[in-house]
NULUMKE-529290 format. One record per residue: residue number from 1; x, y, z negated of N, C-alpha, C in turn. Coordinates in steps of 0.02 Angstrom, whole numbers. Example, Ala and Ser with C-alpha at 12.3 -4.5 7.8 and 13.67 -1.06 7.14 Angstrom:
> 1 660 -284 -390 615 -225 -390 660 -165 -390;
> 2 642 -112 -354 684 -53 -357 645 2 -394;
***
This chain:
> 1 368 172 -936 310 194 -958 272 208 -932;
> 2 262 230 -881 202 258 -840 161 297 -888;
> 3 98 315 -852 58 384 -883 23 319 -942;
> 4 39 359 -994 -6 312 -1047 -64 338 -1049;
> 5 -95 396 -1033 -160 406 -1021 -199 350 -960;
> 6 -162 357 -929 -193 321 -877 -201 266 -880;
> 7 -151 227 -907 -140 120 -924 -191 145 -965;
> 8 -206 174 -1029 -241 149 -1078 -325 167 -1071;
> 9 -346 221 -1023 -420 239 -1003 -426 292 -1010;
> 10 -375 327 -1044 -387 389 -1082 -394 436 -1030;
> 11 -469 498 -1012 -472 535 -957 -469 592 -1001;
> 12 -459 651 -956 -451 726 -975 -529 747 -980;
> 13 -560 721 -1034 -629 761 -1042 -651 856 -1039;
> 14 -687 866 -970 -681 931 -955 -678 979 -1016;
> 15 -730 970 -1053 -771 1002 -1104 -706 1024 -1138;
> 16 -662 955 -1145 -557 978 -1208 -537 1059 -1181;
> 17 -567 1065 -1131 -514 1104 -1085 -553 1173 -1072;
> 18 -594 1194 -1101 -647 1256 -1081 -652 1283 -1207;
> 19 -653 1346 -1191 -644 1386 -1239 -708 1368 -1257;
> 20 -730 1386 -1329 -828 1342 -1363 -840 1409 -1353;
> 21 -809 1461 -1345 -869 1532 -1360 -867 1536 -1266;
> 22 -824 1509 -1234 -855 1515 -1156 -909 1467 -1149;
> 23 -906 1415 -1181 -965 1368 -1157 -1062 1409 -1193;
> 24 -1025 1422 -1237 -1076 1453 -1238 -1108 1503 -1224;
> 25 -1063 1566 -1199 -1099 1618 -1179 -1128 1595 -1099;
> 26 -1067 1542 -1077 -1128 1519 -991 -1181 1509 -1013;
> 27 -1189 1448 -1072 -1248 1400 -1093 -1315 1485 -1106;
> 28 -1281 1547 -1121 -1322 1558 -1136 -1368 1631 -1081;
> 29 -1309 1625 -1058 -1304 1686 -987 -1363 1628 -931;
> 30 -1375 1579 -933 -1418 1542 -889 -1463 1531 -901;
> 31 -1477 1501 -987 -1556 1493 -1001 -1593 1561 -995;
> 32 -1550 1646 -995 -1587 1698 -990 -1580 1697 -934;
> 33 -1575 1698 -855 -1567 1691 -798 -1633 1645 -788;
> 34 -1633 1598 -814 -1705 1520 -805 -1751 1554 -844;
> 35 -1769 1604 -893 -1777 1615 -925 -1826 1686 -880;
> 36 -1806 1720 -859 -1821 1779 -816 -1838 1770 -759;
> 37 -1819 1710 -717 -1841 1690 -659 -1920 1633 -666;
> 38 -1912 1631 -724 -1999 1619 -741 -2043 1658 -755;
> 39 -2006 1719 -791 -2063 1765 -817 -2081 1811 -743;
> 40 -2020 1790 -718 -2056 1855 -648 -2092 1811 -586;
> 41 -2102 1736 -607 -2110 1702 -542 -2171 1699 -587;
> 42 -2222 1699 -656 -2271 1672 -666 -2317 1751 -648;
> 43 -2271 1799 -661 -2266 1875 -678 -2303 1893 -582;
> 44 -2262 1870 -545 -2265 1875 -474 -2341 1838 -461;
> 45 -2364 1762 -468 -2392 1737 -455 -2500 1752 -481;
> 46 -2470 1774 -575 -2525 1803 -570 -2548 1897 -551;
> 47 -2513 1888 -527 -2507 1989 -510 -2494 2017 -562;
> 48 -2497 2018 -595 -2494 2060 -667 -2419 2114 -668;
> 49 -2431 2177 -693 -2376 2244 -703 -2325 2181 -763;
> 50 -2256 2215 -755 -2204 2193 -790 -2198 2244 -822;
> 51 -2211 2237 -895 -2190 2254 -957 -2140 2273 -998;
> 52 -2097 2315 -1032 -2044 2324 -1038 -2027 2265 -1100;
> 53 -2078 2258 -1145 -2078 2247 -1230 -2084 2140 -1196;
> 54 -2137 2141 -1136 -2114 2062 -1123 -2052 2058 -1090;
> 55 -2009 2101 -1041 -1939 2091 -1021 -1893 2081 -1079;
> 56 -1912 2120 -1143 -1852 2148 -1168 -1867 2053 -1213;
> 57 -1916 2026 -1255 -1929 1955 -1281 -1917 1908 -1245;
> 58 -1918 1903 -1145 -1896 1857 -1128 -1815 1837 -1132;
> 59 -1788 1911 -1128 -1718 1897 -1125 -1705 1880 -1227;
> 60 -1723 1924 -1235 -1704 1896 -1332 -1715 1837 -1346;
> 61 -1765 1805 -1335 -1775 1756 -1377 -1750 1680 -1347;
> 62 -1718 1671 -1287 -1684 1609 -1248 -1636 1665 -1267;
> 63 -1594 1718 -1301 -1544 1738 -1288 -1522 1710 -1405;
> 64 -1534 1708 -1402 -1533 1686 -1484 -1551 1595 -1489;
> 65 -1613 1576 -1453 -1607 1547 -1453 -1570 1467 -1428;
> 66 -1538 1479 -1379 -1469 1473 -1327 -1438 1454 -1346;
> 67 -1424 1509 -1412 -1319 1530 -1435 -1324 1481 -1489;
> 68 -1365 1490 -1510 -1374 1448 -1601 -1369 1370 -1561;
> 69 -1432 1358 -1496 -1428 1277 -1512 -1358 1267 -1475;
> 70 -1330 1310 -1428 -1289 1277 -1393 -1201 1288 -1430;
> 71 -1206 1306 -1475 -1162 1322 -1483 -1168 1273 -1548;
> 72 -1223 1225 -1594 -1209 1166 -1636 -1195 1088 -1586;
> 73 -1236 1106 -1502 -1238 1061 -1459 -1150 1061 -1452;
> 74 -1115 1111 -1434 -1030 1097 -1378 -1001 1070 -1459;
> 75 -1006 1111 -1514 -989 1081 -1566 -972 989 -1582;
> 76 -1014 973 -1575 -1066 905 -1594 -1020 885 -1550;
> 77 -1021 892 -1479 -1017 852 -1423 -909 837 -1409;
> 78 -900 870 -1429 -816 942 -1434 -802 884 -1487;
> 79 -814 877 -1570 -793 821 -1602 -833 737 -1599;
> 80 -868 704 -1563 -880 652 -1531 -814 641 -1492;
> 81 -810 686 -1446 -753 644 -1411 -688 633 -1435;
> 82 -634 706 -1479 -633 695 -1540 -619 613 -1555;
> 83 -659 606 -1564 -656 548 -1625 -664 487 -1585;
> 84 -673 514 -1520 -701 445 -1478 -606 449 -1424;
> 85 -566 505 -1441 -480 478 -1419 -457 482 -1475;
> 86 -465 487 -1525 -433 461 -1580 -433 383 -1567;
> 87 -500 369 -1592 -511 262 -1586 -484 256 -1525;
> 88 -480 280 -1468 -453 251 -1427 -368 252 -1441;
> 89 -328 291 -1450 -255 305 -1479 -239 253 -1526;
> 90 -275 232 -1564 -242 192 -1617 -262 145 -1605;
> 91 -315 120 -1556 -322 46 -1539 -250 37 -1484;
> 92 -224 80 -1429 -185 74 -1396 -129 116 -1406;
> 93 -105 148 -1442 -45 145 -1463 -19 156 -1542;
> 94 64 112 -1553 53 94 -1593 94 148 -1625;
> 95 67 168 -1713 104 228 -1747 143 245 -1766;
> 96 196 193 -1768 272 222 -1798 308 212 -1733;
> 97 309 191 -1689 349 185 -1616 310 208 -1568;
> 98 269 267 -1570 218 294 -1521 233 231 -1424;
> 99 256 172 -1431 238 127 -1394 191 101 -1379;
> 100 151 60 -1336 97 35 -1328 90 -11 -1366;
> 101 23 -33 -1409 7 -81 -1454 -16 -163 -1399;
> 102 16 -180 -1442 14 -265 -1394 -49 -318 -1400;
> 103 -108 -289 -1390 -147 -283 -1350 -158 -256 -1289;
> 104 -141 -159 -1289 -116 -164 -1231 -75 -165 -1179;
> 105 -26 -199 -1253 25 -208 -1173 26 -261 -1148;
> 106 -18 -345 -1145 -27 -376 -1132 -79 -381 -1058;
> 107 -134 -326 -1112 -174 -330 -1045 -170 -261 -995;
> 108 -85 -237 -988 -65 -195 -919 -7 -234 -891;
> 109 16 -290 -902 48 -337 -907 43 -392 -859;
> 110 -32 -408 -869 -66 -451 -853 -83 -425 -789;
> 111 -93 -361 -765 -128 -336 -727 -70 -337 -659;
> 112 -34 -301 -701 28 -308 -666 81 -357 -633;
> 113 51 -412 -672 52 -490 -618 35 -497 -594;
> 114 -38 -453 -598 -98 -491 -527 -67 -444 -458;
> 115 -19 -389 -481 -26 -369 -426 42 -377 -396;
> 116 100 -381 -451 171 -434 -392 109 -473 -353;
> 117 82 -516 -398 68 -581 -372 21 -573 -270;
> 118 -8 -505 -312 -43 -518 -237 -4 -460 -185;
> 119 49 -437 -202 79 -367 -156 163 -422 -131;
> 120 161 -490 -183 218 -518 -163 285 -483 -199;
> 121 281 -452 -258 346 -414 -270 333 -424 -349;
> 122 420 -427 -360 437 -461 -403 418 -447 -460;
> 123 441 -472 -529 389 -445 -601 453 -470 -653;
> 124 453 -441 -686 506 -425 -753 481 -426 -834;
> 125 473 -483 -866 481 -458 -923 498 -479 -962;
> 126 525 -427 -1014 578 -413 -1040 527 -410 -1126;
> 127 579 -487 -1154 576 -442 -1246 618 -426 -1294;
> 128 610 -382 -1317 687 -364 -1354 689 -376 -1450;
> 129 713 -388 -1471 711 -403 -1551 762 -370 -1607;
> 130 744 -315 -1619 795 -313 -1672 858 -356 -1690;
> 131 907 -320 -1704 938 -385 -1750 944 -373 -1810;
> 132 941 -421 -1877 939 -423 -1923 886 -363 -1946;
> 133 854 -356 -1924 784 -284 -1934 764 -292 -2009;
> 134 752 -370 -2026 751 -390 -2117 775 -332 -2153;
> 135 856 -343 -2147 907 -293 -2181 911 -243 -2183;
> 136 859 -231 -2109 879 -143 -2160 805 -109 -2196;
> 137 760 -169 -2215 690 -127 -2236 714 -148 -2315;
> 138 761 -231 -2335 769 -243 -2387 816 -197 -2419;
> 139 895 -162 -2369 921 -138 -2427 930 -50 -2399;
> 140 875 -37 -2369 862 39 -2386 798 68 -2381;
> 141 751 13 -2344 683 27 -2366 645 16 -2346;
> 142 577 23 -2325 533 25 -2268 536 86 -2225;
> 143 558 151 -2274 542 232 -2219 611 206 -2167;
> 144 663 198 -2200 719 171 -2139 705 143 -2102;
> 145 660 82 -2111 655 40 -2054 615 52 -1995;
> 146 561 101 -2006 508 127 -1988 560 177 -1933;
> 147 615 215 -1944 645 285 -1930 670 233 -1882;
> 148 703 161 -1900 735 154 -1848 692 127 -1785;
> 149 610 86 -1797 570 96 -1749 574 129 -1692;
> 150 557 195 -1761 525 226 -1692 608 277 -1641;
> 151 673 266 -1666 688 294 -1629 701 234 -1585;
> 152 724 167 -1601 691 98 -1527 655 134 -1507;
> 153 598 136 -1516 545 172 -1452 558 213 -1425;
> 154 575 265 -1455 605 323 -1399 648 313 -1371;
> 155 726 260 -1375 781 253 -1340 748 223 -1278;
> 156 719 180 -1269 658 124 -1255 629 154 -1173;
> 157 568 238 -1185 562 268 -1169 611 298 -1125;
> 158 655 315 -1162 687 363 -1118 766 335 -1059;
> 159 751 264 -1079 808 224 -1035 751 199 -972;
> 160 722 195 -1011 662 143 -922 624 242 -879;
> 161 625 173 -792 599 216 -747 517 230 -794;
> 162 494 289 -749 418 306 -767 363 247 -726;
> 163 366 195 -736 336 144 -710 334 101 -748;
> 164 370 86 -772 360 42 -837 318 21 -903;
> 165 314 -13 -915 259 -29 -988 304 -51 -1018;
> 166 309 -21 -1086 334 -24 -1157 300 -21 -1196;
> 167 308 -84 -1236 243 -77 -1284 303 -116 -1340;
> 168 263 -130 -1415 279 -162 -1477 222 -214 -1483;
> 169 275 -265 -1492 238 -342 -1495 196 -366 -1565;
> 170 229 -310 -1614 242 -314 -1674 297 -328 -1738;
> 171 299 -309 -1769 375 -324 -1853 419 -276 -1787;
> 172 468 -311 -1794 544 -274 -1744 540 -318 -1689;
> 173 481 -311 -1641 488 -337 -1589 451 -318 -1529;
> 174 472 -279 -1471 459 -225 -1427 474 -268 -1370;
> 175 443 -246 -1319 442 -259 -1255 447 -209 -1200;
> 176 448 -215 -1117 454 -180 -1044 420 -225 -1001;
> 177 396 -213 -952 394 -262 -884 394 -218 -827;
> 178 417 -215 -769 442 -176 -730 393 -222 -677;
> 179 356 -206 -630 367 -248 -552 403 -188 -494;
> 180 424 -252 -439 445 -215 -379 518 -186 -410;
> 181 553 -202 -439 625 -194 -495 681 -245 -460;
> 182 727 -235 -444 799 -290 -432 815 -302 -526;
> 183 851 -330 -542 867 -384 -575 920 -317 -588;
> 184 982 -296 -542 1005 -259 -551 1020 -177 -579;
> 185 949 -160 -581 908 -79 -586 910 -119 -683;
> 186 885 -162 -690 833 -191 -742 901 -191 -778;
> 187 939 -235 -745 1019 -211 -796 1044 -139 -833;
> 188 1048 -128 -762 1072 -16 -793 1007 -18 -859;
> 189 940 1 -839 905 3 -894 925 -21 -977;
> 190 948 -83 -981 956 -101 -1002 1028 -82 -1042;
> 191 1073 -56 -1012 1139 -50 -1047 1136 21 -1059;
> 192 1071 68 -1046 1061 126 -1071 1038 127 -1124;
> 193 985 88 -1121 959 73 -1176 996 64 -1227;
> 194 1044 33 -1236 1089 -13 -1272 1150 59 -1296;
> 195 1139 73 -1240 1210 134 -1270 1166 178 -1337;
> 196 1099 202 -1317 1045 233 -1350 1049 227 -1389;
> 197 1046 141 -1412 1043 126 -1490 1107 123 -1527;
> 198 1160 108 -1471 1226 150 -1514 1236 214 -1514;
> 199 1217 259 -1531 1241 328 -1532 1182 356 -1580;
> 200 1139 280 -1615 1100 305 -1669 1124 320 -1734;
> 201 1116 398 -1771 1155 410 -1816 1111 449 -1877;
> 202 1103 402 -1917 1058 421 -2012 1064 412 -2046;
> 203 1082 464 -2080 1095 469 -2150 1068 469 -2176;
> 204 1081 410 -2218 1060 377 -2267 1064 397 -2365;
> 205 1010 399 -2383 1038 437 -2461 1097 405 -2481;
> 206 1080 337 -2514 1149 304 -2513 1214 272 -2498;
> 207 1222 324 -2439 1293 350 -2382 1295 279 -2336;
> 208 1256 262 -2331 1269 179 -2287 1253 203 -2207;
> 209 1275 204 -2164 1240 160 -2095 1199 130 -2041;
> 210 1170 147 -2041 1134 75 -2018 1153 62 -1929;
> 211 1183 9 -1916 1204 -19 -1826 1132 -30 -1808;
> 212 1115 -35 -1737 1071 -42 -1735 1082 -77 -1683;
> 213 1064 -156 -1651 1088 -221 -1574 1026 -245 -1596;
> 214 1022 -237 -1533 950 -298 -1498 987 -363 -1464;
> 215 921 -412 -1471 916 -476 -1446 875 -484 -1364;
> 216 896 -488 -1335 843 -452 -1263 848 -507 -1225;
> 217 792 -550 -1207 784 -598 -1143 697 -572 -1096;
> 218 744 -609 -1041 695 -619 -996 666 -623 -953;
> 219 653 -615 -919 602 -679 -871 588 -618 -802;
> 220 630 -664 -742 646 -623 -676 590 -686 -639;
> 221 549 -659 -640 522 -684 -555 478 -657 -514;
> 222 462 -700 -464 442 -695 -399 364 -738 -388;
> 223 309 -714 -440 261 -747 -463 237 -785 -390;
> 224 232 -743 -326 207 -752 -264 237 -823 -244;
> 225 287 -820 -249 343 -904 -218 340 -942 -272;
> 226 376 -921 -355 378 -971 -392 308 -1009 -416;
> 227 255 -973 -432 180 -987 -453 203 -986 -511;
> 228 233 -950 -537 244 -954 -625 176 -900 -626;
> 229 123 -933 -672 69 -897 -727 99 -847 -774;
> 230 53 -799 -801 49 -751 -842 81 -744 -907;
> 231 50 -795 -935 87 -861 -982 142 -873 -991;
> 232 166 -893 -916 241 -944 -922 271 -895 -936;
> 233 283 -820 -896 347 -798 -900 330 -746 -940;
> 234 267 -725 -987 296 -735 -1050 332 -788 -1097;
> 235 308 -864 -1094 369 -904 -1137 406 -909 -1117;
> 236 451 -880 -1046 498 -892 -1008 526 -840 -1039;
> 237 512 -777 -1067 547 -730 -1101 564 -729 -1173;
> 238 512 -777 -1212 521 -782 -1271 577 -827 -1286;
> 239 578 -881 -1227 622 -947 -1227 713 -900 -1228;
> 240 702 -864 -1168 775 -833 -1169 795 -771 -1223;
> 241 752 -751 -1235 745 -713 -1329 780 -753 -1395;
> 242 740 -799 -1415 778 -893 -1459 829 -872 -1408;
> 243 850 -883 -1364 926 -919 -1361 997 -852 -1367;
> 244 963 -803 -1364 1019 -740 -1382 994 -723 -1473;
> 245 965 -737 -1498 929 -726 -1541 1002 -772 -1601;
> 246 1037 -830 -1555 1045 -886 -1587 1102 -932 -1527;
> 247 1148 -859 -1505 1194 -876 -1492 1215 -802 -1462;
> 248 1238 -772 -1547 1288 -728 -1573 1248 -651 -1582;
> 249 1178 -650 -1569 1147 -597 -1550 1185 -527 -1511;
> 250 1146 -479 -1533 1194 -410 -1463 1220 -427 -1402;
> 251 1131 -468 -1365 1161 -480 -1287 1091 -493 -1277;
> 252 1098 -495 -1193 1041 -508 -1140 1055 -566 -1108;
> 253 991 -598 -1136 985 -670 -1071 924 -677 -1039;
> 254 956 -698 -963 904 -727 -911 878 -794 -928;
> 255 813 -817 -930 800 -863 -926 815 -874 -830;
> 256 868 -931 -827 881 -912 -757 845 -990 -731;
> 257 886 -1034 -676 857 -1066 -634 843 -1135 -669;
> 258 799 -1185 -677 786 -1225 -680 770 -1233 -784;
> 259 766 -1164 -798 744 -1145 -858 815 -1143 -898;
> 260 868 -1136 -852 941 -1151 -898 955 -1068 -912;
> 261 984 -1047 -994 991 -984 -990 1052 -941 -967;
> 262 1038 -887 -961 1122 -872 -927 1141 -756 -968;
> 263 1209 -766 -1023 1208 -699 -1060 1234 -680 -991;
> 264 1187 -642 -974 1209 -571 -932 1244 -498 -951;
> 265 1221 -480 -1017 1275 -427 -1075 1283 -470 -1117;
> 266 1342 -430 -1139 1368 -479 -1232 1393 -354 -1275;
***
């Protein structure tokens, strides 16, 4: 799933890591030092004696003005940056599953395709559709559906490697993309993911138990060798998923050579 903050442009802003009181104190201290420096420099250049009253005012006025102004500015900056982060989070993360949103996911997969092409590595695009998800919403309500999707998001992230891209495409469709990972390793990941789903246990008010299964389509290729474009790989994954949905569901299908689907896991 990669580092989401890196993938989606998050940057830890230094001001978030500092205490607001400390920032105000530092700003005030610097202002006092600056004011004192100016006062002493002017007194030296003009040859005027140092008066205690003037010295006190030199310290007192900057302390009051700087502390008040810096507190206001620091508060405003922190609020703006928090709002900025929240907007970015809403744009790049799916609220229900916690996975990357569709635009963010596709953007990062496109970059991954370019990386695979440049480095002559393999690339996998995996489409996953929850079987009979509409029945969950219709029979048990949308809250149960959201809970199932949230669990699926967690199951995907726990099964995937740290470098995998994981996102929600919309509705009950989610996706994974991996670069430079063997097909055997991918199948291990999907086996773990499917096992995680098999142990889903949610106590519903109507005493029913939801069984979670998925249909999965894989496009796996070396773009530098096959010349497959980013969009072509997405289309292949979608076709493999379609085949899985119409041939028993609860299975993993690879878009094989010459477009022939291969059922890898059932």
